[in-house]
DOSEMAR-612788 format. One record per residue: residue in three letters; x, y, z of N, C-alpha, C, O in turn. Coordinates in steps of 0.1 Angstrom, whole numbers, plus 2048, in hexadecimal, padded with zeros to 3 digits. Layout:
N
ALAXYZXYZXYZXYZ
...
***
This chain:
463
MET16E6EFD3D16C6EED4B1796F0D561846EBD56
ASN1746F8D5D17F6FCD691816EFD6F1786E8D71
THR18D6ECD711926E1D7E19B6E7D891A56EED86
TYR1986E5D9319D6EDD9C1A76E3DA61A06D9DAC
LEU1B56E4DAA1BD6D8DB01C06DFDBA1C56EADBB
ALA1BB6D5DC51BE6D6DD41C76CBDDA1C56BFDDA
VAL1D26D3DE01DE6CADE31DE6CCDF41DF6D6DFB
ASP1DE6BFDF71D76BDE041E46B4E0A1E76A9E07
PHE1ED6BDE151F86B6E1E1F06AFE281E66B5E2D
GLY1F26A8E2B1EE6A0E3B1FB69CE4020569CE38
GLY1FD697E4F206690E5520C686E50218684E51
GLY20567FE4A20A66FE4420D66FE35217669E30
SER203679E2C205677E1F201686E1B1FF690E22
GLY201685E101FD691E061F568DDF81F7682DF3
ARG1ED695DF21E7691DE81E369EDDD1E16A9DE2
VAL1E269BDD41DF6A7DC91CF6A1DC11CF697DB9
MET1C26AADC61B96A9DC11B46B1DBB1B56BDDBE
ALA1AD6ABDAD1A96B3DA41996B6DA61936ADDAC
GLY1936C0DA31846C2DA717D6CCD981816D6D93
THR1736C6D9716C6D0D8B15B6CBD8F1566C0D92
ILE1556DCD8E1476DDD9213F6DED831416E7D7C
ASP1366D4D8112E6D5D771206D2D7A11D6C8D82
ASN1156DCD751076DCD771086D9D8C1036D0D92
GLY10D6E0D8F1096DED9D10F6D1DA510C6CEDB0
ARG1196CAD9D11E6BFDA512C6C0DA21316C5D98
LEU1336B9DB01406BBDAD1476ACDAC1436A4DB4
THR1506A9DA315669FDA016769FDA416E6A8D9F
LEU16B696DAB177696DB217F68BDAA179681DA5
GLU18C68EDA9196684DA61A3682DAC1AB68BDA8
GLU1A767BDB31B567CDB81BF679DAC1BF670DA3
VAL1C7682DAD1D0684DA11DF67ADA41E3671D9D
TYR1E467EDB21F0677DB71EF678DC31EB683DC8
ARG1F466DDCC1F866DDDB20566ADDD20A663DD4
PHE20C66FDE821966EDE821966CDFB210671E02
PRO225665DFF227667E0F22B677E1422F682E0F
ASN228672E2022E67FE28235679E3222F670E38
ARG24167BE37247675E4324E680E4925168BE44
GLN25167BE56258684E5F26967EE6026C672E5F
ILE271687E63280681E61289687E6D28C692E6E
ARG28C680E75295680E822A3681E7D2A9677E78
MET2A968FE7D2B7690E7B2BD69BE842B96A6E86
GLY2CA695E8A2CE69EE932C66A4E9F2C369AEA6
ASN2C36ACEA22BD6ADEAF2AD6B2EAC2A66B6EB5
TYR2AA6B0E9F2996B2E9B2926AAE942986A3E8C
ILE2866AAE9527E6A3E8C2786ADE852726B7E8A
TYR2796AAE7427A6B1E6926D6B0E6126A6A4E62
TRP2666B5E5C2606B2E4F2696B2E432746B9E44
ASP2676ABE352716AAE2A2666B5E2125D6B1E19
PHE2686C1E242616CBE1B2646CCE0C25B6CFE04
LEU2736C9E082796C9DFD2726BEDF52706C0DE9
ALA26D6B1DFB26A6A7DF625E6A9DF225A6A8DE7
LEU2556ABE002476B2DF92426B7DF02396B3DE9
PHE24C6C7DEE24C6CFDE424A6C7DD52406C9DCE
GLY2566BEDD12566B6DC924A6ACDC42456AADB9
GLU2486A8DCF23C6A2DCC22D6A8DC82246A5DC0
MET22F6B0DD02236BBDC92256BFDBC21C6C1DB4
LYS22F6C1DB82306C4DAA2306BCD9F22E6C0D93
THR2336ADDA52316A1DA021F69ED9C21A69BD92
GLY21A6A1DA62076A3DA52046AED9D1FB6ADD96
LEU20A6B9D9D2056C5D942086C1D862006C2D7D
ARG2166BBD842176B5D7620E6ABD722096ACD67
LEU20B6A2D79201699D761F269CD711EB695D69
ALA1F06A9D791E16AFD781E16B7D691D86B8D61
ALA1EF6BDD681F16C3D561F06BAD4F1E96BDD46
HIS1F56ACD4E1F66A3D431E769ED441E369BD39
LYS1DF69CD4C1D0699D491CA6A3D411BE6A1D3E
GLY1CE6ADD3E1C56B6D361BF6BED391BB6C6D31
TYR1BB6BED4A1B46C8D4E1B76D7D4A1C26DDD48
SER1A96DDD481A76ECD4C1AE6F2D561A46F6D5D
ILE1B96F5D5D1BC6F6D6B1BA706D6D1C070ED67
LYS1AE708D771AD716D7B1B571AD831BA725D82
SER1B7712D8E1BD719D9B1C370DDA31C1702D9E
ILE1CA70EDAD1CF705DB61CF70ADC41D1716DC6
GLY1CE700DCF1CA706DDA1D26FBDE21D56F0DDD
ILE1D6700DF01DF6F6DF91DD6F9E061DC704E0B
ASP1DB6EEE0E1DA6ECE1A1E16E3E201E36D8E1B
THR1E76E6E2A1ED6DAE361E86D9E441DE6DDE47
TRP1F16D2E4C1F16D1E5C1F56E0E621FE6E6E5C
GLY1EE6E5E6B1F36F0E741FF6F1E782066E8E78
VAL2036FDE7E20D704E8521D703E8122670AE86
ASP21F6F9E7822C6F8E72230703E66227707E5E
PHE23E708E66241712E6024F711E59257709E5D
GLY251718E4F25F71AE4B265729E4925D733E4C
LEU27172BE4627273EE4B27C73FE3C285737E39
ILE277749E3728174EE2A28675BE2D282763E35
ASP28F75DE2629A768E28291772E1C287770E16
ARG29977EE1B297788E14295787E0128E78FDFA
GLN29C77CE0029E777DF129876BDEE29A764DE3
GLY28F767DF728575FDF8288751DF9280748DF5
ASN29574EDFD29A741DFF29873EE0E299746E17
LEU29372FE10292725E1A29D725E202A8721E1C
LEU29A72BE2E2A772AE392AA71BE3F2B5718E44
GLY2A0714E3E2A1705E472976FEE4728C702E46
ASN29C6F0E492906E7E482876EAE5328B6EFE5D
MET27A6E6E5026B6EAE5826C6DAE6226B6CEE60
VAL2706E2E6E26F6DAE7B2606D5E7D2586DDE7C
CYS25D6C8E812526C4E8224C6C4E8E2536C1E98
TYR23E6C8E922376CAE9F2396BFEA92366C0EB5
ARG23E6B7EA523E6A9EAC24C6A8EB424E6A2EBE
ASP2546B1EAE2616B4EB425E6B9EC62546C0ECA
PRO2686B3ECE26C6B8EDB26E6C5EDD26A6C9EE8
ARG2746CCED527A6DAEDA26F6E2EE42746EAEEC
THR2636E1EE325B6EAEE72536E5EF524B6EBEFC
ASN2596D9EF82536D2F042566DBF112616DFF15
GLY24B6DCF1724F6E7F2524E6F3F2424E6F9F2F
LEU24C6FBF17252708F1224170EF1824071AF1C
PRO236707F1822B712F1822B713F2922671CF2E
GLU230709F2F23070DF3C23A718F42237720F4B
GLU245718F3B24E721F3C24D72EF38253737F3E
LEU24572FF2C24073CF29237743F2E23674FF2E
PHE22D739F35222741F3D227740F4C21F740F56
GLY23473FF4B23773EF5D237752F60236758F6A
HIS238756F53237767F5522D76CF4922E778F46
MET225764F4321B76DF3E20E767F4220D75CF46
ASP20376FF411F576AF471EE763F3C1EB768F31
ILE1EC758F3E1E874FF351D974FF321D474CF27
SER1D3754F3D1C2758F381C4763F321BF762F27
ARG1CA76EF331CA77DF2A1CD777F1D1C6778F13
HIS1D8771F1C1DF76BF121CF763F061CB767EFB
TYR1CC759F0D1C1753F081B675CF021B275BEF7
ALA1B0766F0C1A6770F0A1AD778EFA1A6780EF4
GLU1B6775EF61BA77FEEA1C0775EE11BC777ED5
ALA1C876AEE11C8760ED61BD754ED71BC74FECC
GLY1B6750EDE1AA744EDD1B0737EDC1A972DEDC
ILE1BF737EDC1BF72BED61C6720EE21CD723EEC
GLN1C3713EDF1C4709EEB1D570BEEB1DB70CEE0
VAL1DB70DEF71E7708EF91F26FEEF91F76F9F03
MET1F76FCEED1FE6EEEEA20A6F1EE920C6FCEE4
PRO2166E9EED2246E9EEA2256EBED72296F5ED1
ILE21E6E0ED22226E2EC321F6F0EBD2236F3EB2
ASN2196FAEC4210706EBE21B70DEB7226708EBA
THR21D718EAC22771FEA622B724EB0237721EB3
LEU22572EEBA22D734EC623772EECE241735ED3
PHE236722ECE23F71CED924D717ECE259716ED1
GLN247715EC3252710EB925C71CEB8268719EB9
LEU25872AEB625F735EB626573AEC3270740EC2
TYR25D736ED0263739EDB271732EDF279737EE7
SER272725ED727971BEDA28671FED429171DED8
MET282726EC528E72BEBB292738EC229F739EC3
LYS28C741EC629174EECC299749ED82A474DED8
LYS295740EE429B73CEF12A8736EEC2B373AEF1
ASN2A972EEE42B872AEDF2C4731ED52CF72EED1
GLY2BC73BED52C4746EC72C6741EBC2D173FEB8
ASP2B873DEB52BB737EA72BA743EA02B374DEA2
VAL2C773FE952CB74BE8D2C074FE812BF75AE7C
GLN2BB746E7F2AD745E722A6752E762A475BE6D
LEU2A2753E8429A75EE852A076CE8129A774E7A
GLU2AE76FE862B477BE7E2B377CE702B2787E6A
LEU2B5770E692B6770E5A2A8770E542A8773E48
ALA2A076DE59291769E5128B778E5128A780E5A
ASP286777E44280786E4026D782E4526678BE4A
LYS269779E4325D772E4225B764E4826375BE44
LEU250760E5224B755E5723E750E4D235758E4A
LEU23E743E4923473FE41231730E47238727E4C
PHE225730E4521E722E4B21F718E4021E71CE35
MET22070CE44223703E37219706E2C220709E23
PRO20D707E2A20670BE1F209715E17206715E0B
ASP210721E1F21372AE1A21F72BE17221737E14
LEU22C723E1523771FE11234719E0523771FDFA
PHE22D70FE05229707DF8227712DEE22D713DE3
SER21D71BDF4215723DEA22272FDE6222735DDB
PHE22A731DED23573EDEA23D736DE323F73CDD8
PHE24372ADE224A724DD9243721DCB24971CDC1
LEU237724DCB22F71FDBF22F730DB7233732DAB
THR22B738DBF228747DBB233754DBD23575EDB6
GLY23974FDC524275ADCA240768DD4248770DD7
VAL230765DD722976BDDE229767DED22575CDF1
ALA22E772DF822E76CE04224774E0E226780E10
ASN21776AE1420F771E1A209763E2420B758E1F
ASN202764E301FB75AE391F175AE351EC765E37
GLU1EA752E301DA74FE321D674DE431DE74AE4C
TYR1C7750E461C3756E511C1749E5A1C574AE66
CYS1BA73DE541B8731E561C6729E611C5726E6C
ILE1D2729E581DD722E5C1E572EE681EC72AE72
ALA1E373AE651E8741E6E1E4741E7B1EC745E84
SER1DA73EE7D1CF73DE891D3734E911CF735E9D
THR1DA728E8D1DB71DE941EA721E9B1ED718EA2
SER1F372BE9B1FB72EE9F1FF733EAD20A734EB3
GLU1EF735EB11F173EEBF1F474AEC11F4750ECC
MET1F774EEB41FE75FEB51F5768EB01F9773EAE
LEU1E9766EAC1DE76FEA61D6775EB11D476FEBC
ASP1D277EEAE1C3785EB61B6785EB51AF78FEB2
ALA1B1777EB71A476FEB419877AEB018F776EA9
ARG196786EB518E78EEB3194795EA818B796E9F
LYS19C798EA619F7A3E9A1A379BE911A27A1E86
ARG1A778EE8E1AE785E871B978CE7F1B978EE73
THR1C1791E881CD798E831D9795E8D1D5792E99
TRP1E9795E8A1F1791E901F2799E9C1F47A5E9C
ASN1F2790EAA1F4795EB720079DEB9209797EBF
TYR2037A8EB62127B2EB12177B2EBF2237ADEC0
PRO2117B6ECC2127B8EDB21B7A8EDD2277A8EE0
LEU21279DEDB218791EE122478DED922B784EDE
ILE228793ECC23378DEC023F799EC824A794EC9
ASP23D7A3ECC2477AEED124C7A8EDF2587A8EE3
SER23F7A2EE724579DEF425078FEF525778AEFE
LEU24E78CEE8258780EE6268784EE127277EEE2
GLY26578FEDC272794ED627378DEC827E78CEC4
LEU269789EC126A786EB1268791EA926279AEAE
PRO26D793E9D26C79BE9226079CE8C25B792E87
GLU25A7A9E8D24A7A8E8A24C7A8E772437A4E6F
ARG2597AEE742587A6E65251799E62248798E5A
LEU255791E68252786E65243781E61240779E59
PHE23B788E6B22E787E68227790E5E22379CE5E
GLY226788E54221790E45211792E4620A791E51
GLU20C796E3A201798E371F678DE3B1FC782E3E
ILE1EA78DE3C1E1783E421D8784E371D378FE33
VAL1D4777E2F1CB777E221C1770E291C5769E33
MET1B2770E251A776AE251A675CE1F1B075AE17
PRO1A0753E2019C748E1819674FE0C19075AE0D
GLY19874AE0019374FDF119975BDED191763DE8
THR1A775EDEF1AE767DED1BA763DE31C175ADE6
VAL1BC76BDD51C3764DCD1CF767DD11D1773DD1
ARG1DB75EDD41E8762DDC1F0765DCD1F976DDCF
GLY1EF762DC41F7764DB81F575ADAB1EE750DAD
LYS1F975BDA11FD753D9420874AD9920F74CDA3
LEU20973DD8F213732D9021D73BD8B21A744D84
LYS22B739D90237741D88238736D7C23572BD7A
ALA241743D7424273DD65249732D67244729D61
ASP25472FD6D25D723D6F25771AD73258710D6B
ILE250718D7C24770ED8123C709D7523C6FDD71
ALA234712D7022B70ED69232707D5B22C6FED56
GLU23C70CD56246705D4F2496F6D522476EDD4A
GLU24E6F5D5E2536EBD662476DBD632486D0D60
ILE23D6E5D682336D8D692256D5D6021C6CED61
GLY22A6E3D522226E1D482136E7D482096E2D41
MET2136F2D512076F8D5420A708D4B21570BD49
ASN20070FD4720271CD46202727D521FE722D5D
GLY206734D5120C73BD5A1FF742D61200749D6B
GLU1F2740D591E9746D621E373ED6A1D8743D6E
VAL1E4734D6F1E272DD7C1DF733D881EA734D8D
ASP1D5738D8F1D6740D9C1DA733DA71D7727DA5
VAL1E0738DB01E372FDBB1D9737DC61DB743DCA
VAL1CF72FDCA1C173ADD31C9731DE31CE726DE5
ALA1C473DDEB1C673ADFB1B8736DFE1AE73DDFC
VAL1B7727E021AC71FE041AD721E161B4729E1C
GLY1A4717E1C1A4717E2C1B2711E2C1B2705E2B
SER1BD715E2C1C9709E2A1CF703E351DA6FDE36
HIS1C6703E3E1C86FCE4C1BE6F0E461B36F4E41
ASP1C26E4E471BD6D9E3F1AC6D6E461A36D0E40
THR1AD6DCE5319F6D8E5B1986E4E5418F6E1E4C
ALA19B6F0E561946FCE5318B6FAE441806FEE42
SER1946F3E3A18F6EEE2D1826E4E2D1786E4E26
ALA1866DAE3717A6D0E391706D4E431666CDE44
VAL1726DEE4B1656E1E4F15C6EAE481516EDE4C
PHE1636EDE3D15B6F4E311546EDE2914C6F2E21
ALA1576E4E2A1526D6E221466CEE2A1416C4E25
VAL1426D2E371386CAE3F12C6CCE3B1296D8E3B
PRO1236C3E381156C6E3410C6CEE3A10E6CFE46
ALA1026D5E350FB6DCE3B0F56D3E470F56C7E48
VAL0F06DDE510E46D7E5E0D96D3E580D36D9E4F
THR0D46C5E5D0C96BFE5D0C26BEE680C76B8E72
GLY0B66C2E690AF6BBE790A66C8E7D0A16C7E88
GLY0A46D3E750A26E1E7C0A96E9E810B56E8E84
VAL0A16F3E830A7704E890B06FCE980BC6FFE9A
ASN0AB6F4E9F0B36F0EAC0C06ECEAB0CA6F0EB2
THR0C26E3EA10CB6DAE9D0D96E3EA00DA6EFEA0
ARG0E26DBEA30F06E6EA60F86D8EA10F66CDEA6
LYS1006D8E9710B6CEE911186D0E9711C6DCE96
ALA1206C7E9B12F6C6E9E1346C1E9412E6B9E8D
PHE1426C5E9214A6BDE871566B7E8D15B6BEE96
LEU15A6ACE8B1656A2E8D16D6A0E80168699E77
SER1796A7E811806A2E75189699E7919369CE7F
SER186690E75190682E7919C67DE71199677E67
GLY1A7680E751B1679E6B1BD679E771B9678E82
THR1C967AE751D667BE7D1D2682E891D567CE94
TRP1CD68DE8A1C4694E951B5694E941AF695E8A
SER1B0692E9F1A3697EA019E6A3EA51A16A6EB1
LEU1966ADE9D1916BBE9D1866BCE9E17E6BEE95
LEU1816BCEAE1736BDEAF16F6CAEB71746CFEC2
GLY1636D0EAE15D6DDEB21526E1EAB14B6D8EA6
VAL14F6EEEAA1466F2EA2147700E9C14E709EA2
GLU142703E91144713E8C13C71DE9213071BE96
LEU142726E9413D732E9B13F741E94149743E8D
ASP137748E9613C759E9014375DE9714A764E91
GLU14775CEA3151763EAB15875AEB415374FEB5
PRO16375DEBC16C753EC3162753ED115975AED4
ILE167749ED8165747EE616F749EEE177740EF0
LEU172754EF4180754EFB17F757F0B185760F11
THR17674EF1017374EF2017E746F23184740F1B
GLU181745F3418973FF3B183730F3A18C727F39
GLU17572DF3A17071FF3917671AF2B17D710F2B
ALA17471FF2217771CF14188716F1718A70AF15
ARG19171EF1B19D719F1E1A3711F241AD70CF21
LEU19C70DF3019C704F381986F8F3219C6EDF36
ALA18F6F9F291896EAF251916E8F1618E6DFF0E
GLY19D6F2F141A56ECF0A19F6EFEFD1A16E7EF3
PHE1976FBEFA1936FDEEB19C708EE61A570EEEC
THR19A70AEDB1A170FECF198719EC4191714EBC
ASN199723EC519372AEBA19B72DEB01A3736EB1
GLU19A726EA31A0725E9A19872EE8E18D731E8F
GLY19F732E8119B738E7819472FE6F19A724E6D
GLY187732E6618072BE5E17D734E5317D740E54
VAL17B72EE4A175736E3C16873EE3D15E73BE43
GLY16B748E3715F752E38160759E4815775DE50
GLY16D75AE4816E762E5816A759E6516A75EE70
LYS16574AE6315C745E6D16C73FE7617773FE72
ILE16473BE8416E737E8B16C72BE91161728E96
ARG177723E8F175711E95175710E9F180713EA4
PHE16F70EEA616D70EEB81706FEEB81686F6EB4
LEU17B6FBEBD17F6EDEBC1896E7EC71906F0ECC
GLN18A6DBECB1986D5ED11A16CDEC719D6C8EBD
ASN1AB6CDECB1B66C7EC41B86BAECB1BE6BAED5
ILE1B46B1EC51B06A1ECD1BC698EC51BC69AEB9
THR1C5690EC91CB685EC61C467DEBE1BD675EC5
GLY1C167AEB11BD672EAB1C0665EA61C365DEAE
LEU1BF662E9A1C3655E961D1654E921D364CE8A
TRP1DB65AE961E765DE981EE653EA11F964EE9D
ILE1E964EEAD1EA643EB11E9634EAC1F162BEAE
LEU1E2633EA71DE62BE9D1E5627E931EA61BE91
GLN1E7634E891EF635E7D1FE630E81203629E79
GLN205634E8E21262EE9221261FE9621C617E97
LEU20761BE9920360BE9E206606E9120E5FCE8F
ILE1FF60CE8A1FF603E7C20B601E7420F5F8E6E
ALA211611E74221610E6C229606E77233601E72
GLN228603E812325FFE8B22F5EDE862385E6E83
TRP2205E9E8721E5DCE842215D7E772245CBE75
LYS2215E1E6D2245DDE612355DAE5F23B5D0E59
GLU23A5E3E6424A5E0E6324E5D6E6A25A5D2E68
ARG2455CFE7424A5C2E792425B6E722425AAE76
GLY23C5BBE672395AFE5C22B5AAE5E2285A1E57
GLU2245ADE662185A9E6B20C5B1E6420D5BCE60
ASP1FE5A7E631F85AFE591EF5B5E631E75B1E6C
ALA1F35C3E5D1ED5D3E621E45D6E591E25E2E5B
GLU1DC5D2E501D45D9E461C85DEE4C1C45D8E55
TYR1C25E9E491BB5F3E531AF5EAE521AE5E3E5C
GLU1A75E7E491995DDE4C19C5D3E531945D1E5C
THR1A65CAE531A55BFE591A95C4E6A1A65BBE72
LEU1AF5CEE6F1B25D1E7A1A45D8E801A25D8E8C
ILE19B5DCE7818D5E2E7E1835D5E8117B5D5E89
THR1875CBE7717F5C2E791825B9E841795B4E8B
ALA1915B7E881955B4E931915B9EA218E5B3EAC
ALA1915C7EA018E5D2EAD17C5CEEB01775CFEBB
GLU1735C9EA11695C9EA61655BEEAD15C5BEEB5
ASN16C5B3EAB16D5A3EAF1755A3EC0175599EC8
ALA17A5B1EC31825AEED01795B6EDC16E5BBEDC
GLU1825B2EE61785B5EF51835BBEFC18C5B4EFF
ILE1835CBEFE18F5CDF081895E0F0D1865E8F05
ASP1885E1F1C1815ECF2018D5FAF2118B606F22
SER1975F3F1E1A45FFF221A260CF1C19F60CF10
ILE1A2615F231A0625F1D1AC62DF1E1AE631F29
ILE1B5630F161BE637F181BC648F151B264CF0E
ARG1C564FF191C1660F191C6662F0A1D2663F0C
VAL1C5663F001C8663EF41D1670EF11D9671EE8
ASP1CF678EFC1DA684EF91E3687F021E7692F04
ASP1E667CF071F267DF0F1FD67AF081FE671F00
GLU209686F0D213686F0721D67CF0222567EEF9
VAL21A66DF0D223661F0622065DEFB228657EF5
PHE212662EF521165CEE9214666EDE210664ED3
GLN21C671EE121D67CED7225677ECC221674EC1
SER231676ECF23B66DEC4243662ECB24F664ECA
PRO23E656ED224564EED724F644ECD24C642EC1
LEU25863FED2261635EC6259629EC325B623EB8
ASN24F624ECC246619ECD23D617ED023A610ED9
MET23261EEC8222622ECD220614ED421F614EE0
GLU21F60AED021B5FCED621F5FBEE52175F7EEE
LYS22C5FFEE82315FFEF522A60AEFE225609F09
ALA22A612EF7223620EFD21761FF03214622F0F
ILE211619EF8203616EFF201609F0C1FA60BF16
ALA2085FEF0B20D5F5F1320C5FBF202045F9F29
ASP216605F1F21E608F2E214611F34213613F40
TYR20A61BF27203622F2F1F961AF381F561FF43
CYS1F660DF321EA606F381EA602F461E0602F4E
ARG1FE5FDF482035F7F53202602F5E1FB602F68
GLU20960BF5B206617F651FB61CF661FD624F6F
HIS1EE61DF631E361CF661D9613F681CD616F69
ARG1E0606F681D75FAF701CE5FAF651C25FCF68
LEU1D15F7F5A1C45F7F4F1CA5EBF4B1D55E8F4E
ALA1C05E1F411C65D4F3A1CC5D9F2D1C85E1F25
VAL1D85D2F2E1E05D2F261DD5CDF161DF5C1F16
PRO1D95D1F091D65CAEFF1E15C2EFD1EC5C6F01
LYS1DE5B7EF81E45A9EF21E45A6EE41ED59FEE0
THR1DA5AAEDB1D95A9ECF1D75B4EC51D35BEECA
CYS1D95B5EB91D75C0EB51CB5C7EB21CA5D3EB1
GLY1BF5BEEB11B55C1EB21AD5C9EC21A55D2EC2
GLU1B55C3ECC1B45C8EDA1BC5D5ED91B85DDEE2
TYR1C55D8ED21CC5E7ED31C25F0EC81C25FCECA
VAL1BD5ECEC11B65F4EB41A75FBEBF1A2606EBF
LEU1A45EFEC51975F3ECF1995FCED8191606EDA
CYS1A65FBEDF1A7604EEC1A7612EE419F61BEE8
ILE1B0613ED91B3621ED31A7624ED01A462EED6
LEU19B61EEC618E625EC4187627ECD182632ECE
LYS18561DED817D620EE618262BEEB178632EEE
SER18E630EED19763EEF319064AEEC18C654EF2
LEU18E647EE018F651ED617F657ED717D662ED4
ALA17564EEDB16764FED7165656EE915D65EEEB
GLN16B652EF0168656EFF171666EFF16D66FF06
ARG17B667EFA17F678EF617567DEF216F686EF9
TYR170679EE4164681EDD156686EE814F690EE8
LYS15667BEF014A67FEF814E689F02145690F07
GLN15A68AF06161696F101606A2F0715A6ACF0A
GLY1646A1EFC1646AFEF41556B3EF31516BDEF8
VAL14E6ACEED13E6AEEEE13A6B6EF81386C2EF7
THR13A6AEF031356B3F1013C6C0F151366C7F1D
GLN1496C3F1214F6CEF161496DAF0B1446E5F10
LEU1496D7EFD1416DDEF31316E4EFB12E6F0EFD
ASN12C6DDEFD11C6DEF0211A6E8F0F1106EDF12
SER1276E7F161276F1F2312B6FEF1E129707F26
LEU132702F11131712F0D12A717F0212C722EFD
LEU12370FEFE11A713EF410E715EF810A70FF02
PRO10471DEF10F571FEF60EE718EF40E4718EFA
SER0EE70DEEA0E76FFEEA0F16F4EE80FC6F5EE5
PRO0E96E9EEB0F46DEEE70F56D6EDC0EA6D4ED6
VAL1006CFED81046C9ECB0F86BFECE0F56B9ED8
THR0F16BEEBF0EB6B3EBA0ED6A6EB20E769BEB2
GLN0F66ACEA90FC6A3EA110D6A5E9E1146B0E9E
LEU10F697E9B11E69BE99123692E89121687E85
HIS12C69DE8212D69CE7513F696E7514869EE77
ILE13F68BE7314E686E73153687E6314E67FE5C
ILE15D690E5E164691E5216F68CE4F175688E59
GLY17468BE46182688E43185678E4517B671E49
GLY192672E42195666E4119365FE4C194653E4A
GLY18F662E5518D65BE6417B656E6517664EE6D
CYS17665DE5C16865CE5916264CE52157647E50
ARG171646E5016C63BE4816B62FE53165625E50
ASN171631E5F17262AE69168622E6E167623E7A
ARG16061CE6915261BE71155616E8015061EE87
LEU15960EE8515960DE9015961AE9B15161DEA4
LEU166621E9616362CE9B157637E9C15463CEA6
ASN153638E9314663EE9013D635E9813463DE9C
ARG13B629E9C130626EA2133626EB412B627EBD
LEU143625EB3143627EC4143634EC7142637ED3
THR144640EBC14064CEC2131650EC212D659EC9
GLU12A648EBB11F64EEBD119647EC810E64CECE
GLU11D63EECB118635ED811B639EE3115636EED
ALA126643EE312E64AEED12665BEF0125660EFB
LEU12365FEE711E66BEE410F66EEE710B678EEC
GLY105661EE30F7661EE10F166AED90E566BEDB
ILE0F566FED20F3675EC70F7673EB910266EEB7
PRO0EF677EAB0F2670EA10FF676E98102682E97
VAL10566CE9411266DE8D113668E8111265CE7D
TYR115678E77115673E68125674E6512C67CE6C
ALA12866BE5B134669E5313366EE4812A66DE40
GLY13F675E4714367EE3A13D689E3A13468EE41
PRO144691E2A14A688E2215B683E27161688E30
VAL15F67AE1E16B674E21176682E1C17F686E23
GLU174685E1017C690E0A17869EE0C1766A6E03
ALA1766A1E1C1736AEE1D17D6B6E1E17A6C2E1B
THR18A6B5E211926BEE1F1946C2E0F1956CEE0C
ALA1966B7E041956BEDFA1886C6DF218A6CFDE9
ILE17C6C2DF71736C9DF216F6D5DF716A6DDDF0
GLY1726D8E061736E6E0917D6F0E041796FCE04
ASN18D6EBDFF1966EEDF61906F4DEC191700DE9
ILE1896EBDE61866EEDD617A6F6DD21766FBDC8
LEU1746F7DDE1676FEDDE16C70DDE3165717DDE
VAL176710DEC17771BDEE17F722DDF17D72DDDA
GLN188718DDA18C71EDCA17F722DC417D72EDC2
ALA173718DBF16E71EDB716772ADBB163731DB1
LEU16472EDC815D739DCF169745DC8166750DC3
ALA174743DCA18074FDC718074EDB8188757DB3
CYS17C748DB017C74ADA316C74DD9916974FD8D
GLY16474EDA5158752DA014E748D9914374BD93
GLU153739D9914972FD9514072BD9B137726D96
ILE14072EDAC13572DDB813273CDBA13B744DB7
LYS12A740DBD12674CDC4121750DD112275BDD5
THR11A745DD7117746DE6117737DEA11772BDE5
ARG11773DDF811A72EE0510D725DFF10F719DFD
ASP102728DFC0F6720DF80F8717DEC0F270CDEB
GLU0FF71DDE4104712DD510E706DDB10D6FBDD7
ILE11670BDE611F700DEE1186F6DF511A6EADF5
THR1106FADFA1056EFE031006E6DF71036DADF6
GLU0F86EBDED0F66E5DE50FE6D7DDE0F96CCDDC
ILE10A6DCDDC1166D7DD51186CCDDD1176C1DD8
ILE11A6CEDEB1216C6DF51146BADF91176B1E02
***
């Protein structure tokens, strides 16, 4: 029986999941989980790519030792971040994290001499300082020598795949997060690239989900105890693209329109479409048109998600407080506070002290300042629910028919209080799950690529 390995890197942790399909039933097993962290060093905030690559190999080695008949490996990560390799395939530097402040103010600077409406009509991506476009603009502006030495730009999942296979290419879904594609043509926007003075050679072949990128290199296969016939498959390698592919089929009839909410460090709220929406109204509402599996468009808003709560919990644990997740949710259910913070405010992007950032925001906006852990958690969850309501309202103004149900997927769907508050705010049914949507979507794309699944109808039945 074929086993497919999904390597899923999130902002706070990563894991290797094994999946098998038997008589239309998908079985998942978590093989290995490991931390992911950001490291402040010198002038930048970095990802520890070398450690992550080592952890991935450990997970693959453990899977091999379990005796699985491993058919393929698929890798998904967060969006926008990248590494540069030279012509010999050497990594040129550490990966800078999207939360690094090097891009602050650059969108305003760039669009001071570029038509932002015309740009959106081509790229279809919400303008955010974290996007690859502004990371590269920062490097070009500061004369970063890496741009001169580099042969290829590889996004995070592309980079992991490259060092497993030796094959360099860019998967469509992850490339679409860069703000550097033509949304309609689903190809690189070379006029934009040229206008920024960036070398065209950096932007390589774009491959679609379901493409076999290459075979596991012999030295890697020997090191982790696998044979060299294992495929590395391009999945929906932006983690949300894989997760959305696993959203259950619509129930409720022909007039039902489902929206998805991928709930994790980020909240990604939107719908799947066949073609992008590139209107000025969509731009002003902050919508983005990211690539999906099967050539679909994920029309969505990027919303700060559980990041704020995750940072608070880490801070409380460091102080030695009881900050277990379930305990905090129970405390929030018994708390009372009506303060609503703007979760997307830049003050919450990467503060040194998240608790202080929330308290200062409340004081500045004349809101009640949370006093207990339960009140802090309730404040955050109420604020997220209200932000989701705003997002759905904006979606409805752009779609031919309104959203009638919301599917919350990913780890955040286990937050029962947030689910309830969201349903109360939206006034439509909210469905929770699957929790492991990203791994499920990743594995199902591999099964399609390998021919074990033939059609999307089969996938619907499996899910």
